[in-house]
C-alpha positions in Angstrom: -14.8 6.9 27.2 -11.1 6.2 27.1 -9.0 4.1 24.7 -6.2 2.5 26.7 -5.0 -0.2 24.3 -5.1 -1.0 20.6 -4.6 -4.6 19.5 -1.4 -4.5 17.3 -2.4 -7.5 15.2 -5.9 -6.1 14.5 -4.3 -2.7 13.6 -1.8 -4.5 11.3 -4.6 -6.3 9.5 -6.6 -3.1 8.9 -3.4 -1.3 7.8 -2.5 -4.1 5.5 -5.9 -4.0 3.8 -5.9 -0.2 3.5 -2.4 0.0 2.1 -3.0 -2.9 -0.3 -5.9 -1.0 -1.7 -3.7 2.1 -2.0 -1.1 0.0 -3.7 -3.6 -1.3 -6.2 -4.6 2.2 -7.1 -1.0 3.3 -7.5 -0.1 0.1 -9.3 -2.9 0.8 -11.8 -1.5 4.3 -12.5 2.1 2.9 -12.9 0.7 0.1 -15.1 -0.9 2.7 -17.4 2.3 4.7 -17.6 4.5 1.7 -18.4 2.0 0.2 -20.9 1.9 3.6 -22.7 5.7 3.9 -22.7 6.0 0.3 -24.0 3.5 0.9 -26.8 5.2 4.2 -27.8 8.5 2.4 -27.9 7.2 -0.4 -30.0 5.6 1.9 -32.5 8.8 4.0 -32.8 11.1 1.0 -33.5 9.5 -1.6 -35.8 12.4 -4.0 -35.7 12.8 -4.2 -31.9 9.7 -5.2 -29.9 11.7 -5.3 -26.6 10.2 -2.0 -25.5 6.7 -3.4 -25.8 7.6 -6.5 -23.9 9.3 -4.5 -21.2 6.3 -2.1 -20.9 3.9 -5.1 -20.7 6.0 -6.9 -18.1 6.4 -3.8 -15.9 2.8 -2.7 -16.4 1.3 -6.0 -15.5 3.9 -6.6 -12.7 3.1 -3.3 -11.0 -0.6 -4.3 -10.7 0.4 -7.4 -8.8 3.6 -6.4 -7.0 2.6 -2.9 -5.7 -0.4 -4.0 -3.6 1.6 -6.8 -2.0 4.5 -4.5 -1.1 2.2 -1.7 0.1 0.1 -4.1 2.1 3.2 -5.6 3.8 4.7 -2.2 4.6 1.3 -0.9 5.8 0.8 -3.9 8.1 4.3 -3.5 9.6 3.9 0.2 10.0 0.5 -0.1 11.8 1.8 -3.0 14.0 4.7 -0.8 15.2 2.4 2.3 15.6 -0.1 0.3 17.7 2.7 -1.0 19.8 4.0 2.5 20.4 0.5 3.8 21.1 0.1 1.2 23.8 3.3 2.3 25.5 2.3 6.0 25.2 -1.2 5.3 26.4 0.1 3.4 29.4 2.3 6.4 30.4 -0.3 9.1 29.6 -3.4 7.3 30.7 -5.0 6.7 27.3 -6.9 8.7 24.7 -10.1 10.3 25.7 -12.9 10.2 23.1 -16.5 11.4 23.2 -19.2 9.3 21.6 -22.7 10.5 20.9 -25.6 8.1 21.4 
């Protein structure tokens, strides 16, 4: 069996979903970090709650923004990669795979 072409739009959709999931995981870690820093800053300076608000804003924002950014970058990357694969497969004759039944 030989793979001669990959649909770039299909690859971009799959890449977008996979990278959005990765962005959600990384965003959760970044959120925890900023919420911890914001809480520590608020406890250290009783008169200035700006650290807590900044930590809350960056923490909650990273949960929303990072999956979107990672998803877009992943989709664009796989779109370009599938397009380049199609060019290389046309020149080299495709990618041979073995499937067991």
